[in-house]
C-alpha positions in Angstrom: 31.2 -37.1 -22.4 34.6 -37.1 -21.8 34.8 -33.9 -24.5 32.1 -32.3 -23.0 33.8 -32.2 -19.4 37.2 -30.9 -20.8 34.9 -27.7 -22.4 33.5 -27.1 -19.4 37.0 -27.2 -17.5 38.4 -25.0 -20.2 34.7 -22.9 -20.1 32.1 -22.4 -23.7 30.5 -19.3 -24.7 27.1 -19.9 -26.7 27.0 -16.9 -29.3 24.6 -15.5 -31.3 25.7 -14.2 -34.7 23.6 -11.6 -36.8 24.5 -10.4 -40.1 23.5 -10.1 -43.8 26.1 -13.0 -45.0 26.2 -15.1 -42.0 27.8 -17.9 -43.9 31.1 -15.8 -43.7 31.4 -16.1 -40.2 31.5 -19.8 -40.8 34.0 -19.3 -43.7 36.5 -17.3 -41.2 35.9 -20.3 -38.3 36.9 -22.6 -40.9 40.0 -20.6 -42.4 41.6 -19.7 -38.5 40.6 -23.5 -37.3 37.9 -22.3 -34.5 35.8 -25.2 -33.8 32.3 -24.9 -33.0 29.5 -27.2 -32.2 25.6 -27.0 -31.8 25.1 -25.0 -34.5 21.3 -23.7 -35.0 19.7 -21.5 -37.3 17.1 -19.2 -36.4 16.3 -17.4 -39.2 18.6 -16.2 -42.8 20.7 -14.0 -41.0 21.0 -15.2 -37.4 22.4 -18.2 -36.1 23.5 -19.7 -32.5 26.3 -21.6 -32.0 28.8 -22.6 -29.0 32.5 -22.4 -28.9 35.3 -22.4 -26.3 35.9 -19.4 -24.4 39.9 -18.8 -26.5 38.2 -19.4 -29.7 35.3 -16.7 -28.7 38.0 -14.1 -27.9 39.7 -14.7 -31.3 36.1 -14.6 -33.1 35.1 -11.4 -31.6 38.4 -9.8 -33.3 37.9 -11.3 -36.5 34.3 -10.5 -36.1 34.8 -6.8 -37.6 36.4 -7.9 -41.0 32.9 -10.4 -41.6 30.8 -7.3 -40.9 28.4 -9.0 -38.3 27.2 -8.6 -34.9 28.2 -11.3 -32.1 26.3 -11.4 -29.1 27.1 -13.8 -26.3 23.8 -15.7 -25.1 25.2 -17.9 -22.4 28.5 -18.7 -20.2 29.4 -22.4 -18.9 32.3 -23.5 -17.0 34.9 -23.5 -14.5 36.5 -20.0 -15.3 33.1 -18.0 -15.5 32.3 -19.7 -12.4 35.4 -18.5 -10.5 35.2 -15.3 -12.1 31.5 -14.8 -10.2 33.4 -16.2 -7.0 36.2 -13.5 -7.0 34.7 -11.2 -5.1 33.3 -13.4 -2.6 36.2 -13.0 -0.1 34.2 -14.8 2.6 33.7 -17.6 0.8 37.6 -17.9 0.0 38.3 -17.2 3.8 35.9 -19.9 4.8 37.3 -22.5 2.2 40.6 -21.8 3.4 39.8 -22.0 7.2 37.7 -25.3 6.5 41.3 -26.6 4.6 43.3 -25.7 7.4 41.3 -27.6 9.7 41.3 -30.7 7.6 44.8 -30.6 7.2 45.1 -30.3 11.0 42.5 -32.9 11.6 44.2 -35.5 9.6 46.9 -35.9 12.2 44.6 -36.9 14.9 42.7 -40.3 15.1 38.9 -40.6 13.9 38.5 -44.3 12.6 39.6 -47.6 13.9 39.8 -50.7 11.5 40.0 -53.9 13.5 41.4 -57.5 11.8 41.9 -60.8 13.4 39.5 -60.9 16.1 37.0 -63.8 16.1 35.9 -64.5 19.4 37.0 -60.9 21.4 34.8 -58.5 20.7 35.4 -55.1 19.0 34.2 -53.1 22.0 37.1 -55.0 24.5 39.7 -53.9 22.1 38.5 -50.5 21.6 38.0 -50.2 25.1 42.0 -51.1 26.2 43.0 -49.0 23.5 41.1 -46.1 25.0 42.4 -47.3 28.5 46.2 -47.3 27.2 45.7 -43.6 25.7 44.5 -44.3 22.0 41.2 -43.3 21.4 39.0 -41.1 19.0 40.7 -37.9 18.6 44.3 -39.0 19.5 47.2 -37.4 18.2 48.5 -39.9 15.7 52.1 -39.3 16.3 52.2 -39.8 19.8 51.0 -43.6 19.3 54.1 -45.7 20.3 53.2 -49.1 18.8 55.9 -51.2 20.5 55.0 -49.9 24.2 51.5 -49.9 23.3 51.4 -53.9 22.3 52.8 -54.6 25.7 50.2 -52.9 27.7 47.5 -54.5 25.7 48.5 -57.7 25.8 48.2 -57.6 29.3 44.8 -55.9 29.4 43.4 -58.3 27.0 45.1 -62.1 27.7 43.1 -63.5 25.3 45.1 -62.1 22.4 48.8 -63.0 21.4 50.1 -60.7 19.1 48.7 -57.0 18.6 49.8 -54.2 16.2 48.7 -50.6 16.0 49.3 -48.7 12.5 48.3 -45.3 11.9 47.9 -43.7 8.4 46.3 -40.7 8.2 43.5 -40.6 10.3 42.6 -43.9 10.5 44.2 -46.7 13.1 44.6 -50.1 11.7 44.5 -52.6 14.4 45.6 -56.1 13.3 45.4 -59.0 16.5 45.7 -62.5 16.6 44.2 -64.6 19.1 45.6 -66.8 21.8 45.2 -70.6 21.4 44.4 -71.9 25.0 47.0 -74.0 26.3 46.1 -77.8 26.5 45.4 -78.8 29.9 48.6 -80.6 31.0 47.9 -83.7 32.6 50.4 -85.5 35.5 50.3 -89.2 35.4 52.1 -89.2 39.0 48.9 -88.5 40.1 46.6 -91.5 40.1 43.1 -91.7 39.4 40.5 -93.9 38.5 37.4 -92.9 35.9 34.0 -93.3 37.1 30.4 -92.9 35.9 29.4 -89.2 35.9 25.3 -90.5 35.1 23.3 -93.4 34.9 23.8 -94.8 31.4 24.0 -98.1 29.0 27.9 -98.5 28.0 28.2 -98.6 24.6 31.8 -98.4 23.7 34.9 -97.9 26.2 38.3 -96.3 25.4 40.8 -97.1 28.1 44.0 -94.9 27.6 45.5 -95.8 31.2 44.5 -98.2 33.4 42.1 -101.4 33.2 38.5 -101.4 32.5 36.1 -102.7 34.4 32.9 -102.9 32.3 32.1 -104.2 28.8 30.0 -102.5 26.1 26.1 -103.4 26.7 26.3 -103.0 30.7 24.3 -100.7 32.6 26.0 -98.4 34.8 25.0 -96.0 37.7 26.4 -92.6 38.6 29.9 -92.9 40.4 30.4 -96.8 39.1 33.9 -97.9 38.5 34.4 -97.7 34.9 38.4 -97.4 34.4 40.5 -98.6 37.4 43.9 -96.4 38.3 45.0 -99.9 40.5 46.4 -102.7 38.7 47.5 -105.9 40.4 50.7 -107.5 39.4 52.0 -110.9 39.9 55.5 -109.2 41.2 55.1 -105.6 42.8 51.7 -106.1 44.2 49.3 -103.0 43.7 50.5 -100.6 40.7 48.8 -97.1 40.6 48.0 -96.0 37.5 46.5 -93.0 35.8 43.2 -94.5 34.9 42.3 -92.2 32.2 40.0 -92.9 29.1 36.8 -92.2 27.6 33.7 -94.2 27.9 30.3 -93.8 26.1 26.9 -94.5 26.6 23.3 -94.1 25.9 21.5 -91.7 28.5 18.0 -90.5 29.1 16.7 -87.4 30.1 13.3 -86.0 30.8 13.3 -82.5 31.1 9.9 -80.1 32.2 8.9 -76.5 31.6 5.9 -74.3 32.0 4.8 -72.1 29.7 1.9 -69.1 30.3 -0.5 -68.9 27.5 -1.0 -64.9 28.6 1.2 -63.1 27.0 2.2 -59.2 26.9 3.4 -57.6 24.2 4.6 -54.1 23.0 2.5 -52.9 20.3 3.7 -49.3 18.6 1.0 -46.6 18.8 2.3 -44.5 15.5 3.6 -42.0 17.7 7.0 -41.0 16.8 9.6 -38.0 17.2 13.0 -37.5 15.3 16.3 -36.0 17.0 19.4 -35.2 15.8 22.6 -34.3 17.1 26.1 -33.3 15.9 29.5 -35.1 17.2 32.7 -33.0 16.9 35.1 -35.2 18.2 33.8 -36.4 21.8 31.7 -32.9 21.9 28.2 -33.5 21.4 26.1 -30.5 20.2 22.1 -31.1 20.2 20.2 -30.1 17.4 16.6 -30.0 19.3 15.1 -28.8 22.6 12.6 -31.3 23.6 12.9 -34.3 26.1 13.6 -37.8 24.9 10.3 -39.1 26.9 7.6 -39.8 24.7 4.6 -41.2 26.7 5.1 -43.7 29.9 6.7 -46.4 27.7 8.7 -45.7 24.3 11.8 -47.0 22.1 14.7 -45.2 21.5 16.8 -46.1 17.9 19.9 -44.7 17.6 21.8 -44.6 14.4 25.0 -43.0 14.0 26.6 -41.9 10.8 30.2 -40.4 10.4 30.9 -38.1 7.6 33.1 -39.2 4.9 35.0 -37.3 2.3 35.6 -39.0 -1.1 38.3 -41.7 -0.8 36.4 -43.4 2.6 38.3 -40.4 4.7 36.7 -40.3 8.1 35.9 -36.9 9.5 35.7 -35.8 13.4 31.9 -35.4 12.7 29.1 -38.0 13.2 25.3 -36.9 12.8 23.5 -39.0 15.6 19.8 -39.6 14.5 17.6 -40.7 17.5 14.2 -42.3 16.9 11.8 -42.2 19.9 8.8 -44.5 19.0 5.7 -44.8 21.5 4.4 -48.0 22.6 2.1 -49.5 24.7 2.3 -53.3 26.8 -1.2 -55.1 26.0 -2.1 -58.6 26.6 -2.9 -61.4 24.1 -3.6 -65.1 24.4 -0.6 -67.0 22.9 -1.6 -70.4 21.3 -0.8 -73.9 22.0 1.4 -74.4 19.0 3.0 -71.2 19.7 3.8 -72.1 23.6 4.9 -75.6 22.3 7.5 -74.3 19.8 9.0 -71.9 22.2 9.0 -74.7 24.9 10.9 -76.8 22.4 14.0 -74.0 21.8 14.1 -74.0 25.9 14.2 -77.5 26.3 16.5 -78.5 23.5 19.4 -75.7 24.4 19.2 -77.0 28.0 19.4 -80.6 26.6 22.5 -79.6 24.8 24.1 -78.1 27.6 23.6 -81.2 29.7 25.5 -83.2 26.8 29.3 -83.7 27.1 30.8 -85.0 23.9 27.3 -86.2 22.9 24.4 -86.3 20.2 20.7 -86.5 20.4 19.4 -89.7 19.2 15.7 -89.5 19.4 13.4 -87.1 21.3 9.6 -86.6 22.0 7.7 -83.9 23.2 4.3 -83.9 25.0 2.2 -81.6 26.9 -1.0 -80.7 28.5 -2.8 -77.7 29.4 -3.3 -76.8 33.2 -5.5 -73.9 33.1 -3.8 -70.9 31.6 -0.3 -72.7 31.6 1.0 -75.1 29.2 2.8 -77.9 31.0 5.7 -79.4 28.3 8.0 -82.3 28.6 10.6 -83.5 26.7 11.9 -86.8 26.4 14.9 -87.8 24.8 17.9 -90.4 24.2 21.1 -89.5 23.9 24.5 -90.8 23.4 27.4 -89.2 25.1 30.8 -89.6 27.0 29.8 -90.3 30.5 33.4 -90.9 32.1 34.7 -88.9 34.6 38.1 -88.7 36.4 38.5 -88.7 40.3 42.3 -88.9 41.9 42.8 -91.7 44.2 43.6 -89.9 47.6 47.2 -90.3 48.9 48.4 -91.8 45.7 50.8 -89.7 44.3 54.4 -91.0 44.0 53.6 -94.9 44.7 
């Protein structure tokens, strides 16, 4: 395979030899070291073979000694291809212009690669970069990374570090997200820990203050759990922070209504495809029709940026818009589907209520009323129910 590619780069010729003594040509090739391949006999006085372009020229000069006729049947390879193209001046001018444009465009940013972000979306970072003058089509040498870093950290406070390195036509953005500072708790402000909801206490962990209930106690919302006021034999009342965690078993009963008649979108099969080209930020439409297809339709947009070998981005993006016509119809939802939907909704709502808790048991019941399914979720949970409430006027005591 490698030798075949080398032969194509050098150029190869398939020739026909016609002679009363064709073996003389083979003897000449052996004598002068002329390599050939793909030898095929056509008759007793003629055959075809393939050899390199350089050896073909040598053999033509030696053929007079052998008294034979050499005829070129076909030519393949780079030298012959370039020879056919040498008078096509428009092609060479176009190639030169394209090479110049590619070289000129390599000084601008046409692609971004962001690393290090987990919670901050790429869109937020790209929008902040564009606000500070670094966007699609920005001149790469004009980017000042040190000055840009200061402005970016002000615009995106969720980041603690950002570096923008431009290499060729791609900008590599490396970020590090900020770690939220823990809440500073002042022990000079006394307080009490009270119950945030009705519960059965299972564990109590006072950090500062005196506990007022024991595990197994049923408490109501607002009841004192950890007191921030302690009586001493010498100084009287002493004010503390009254912090801690109290875990308890809680019970929830959540309800929701799910209609059994649902409106769904059904595609009719009618479809239209439109294409456009983005050159930098300029859009060139390759269509003349409207984007509306009937009363209701969906539009799916796919953007494909052109790239050179080696994953080098180009400032050209092919935009394909697929417009699908659809209609809205009504159908009856089964009770199983409605129950599954209600289960997901109620479970998500229940998890939103829990603070450092977990679900111990749950029960789902339903009853149909007309064209509506009434669903009730009864759940038993264990969660942290303590809530710190500051004591008014207690600072500095």
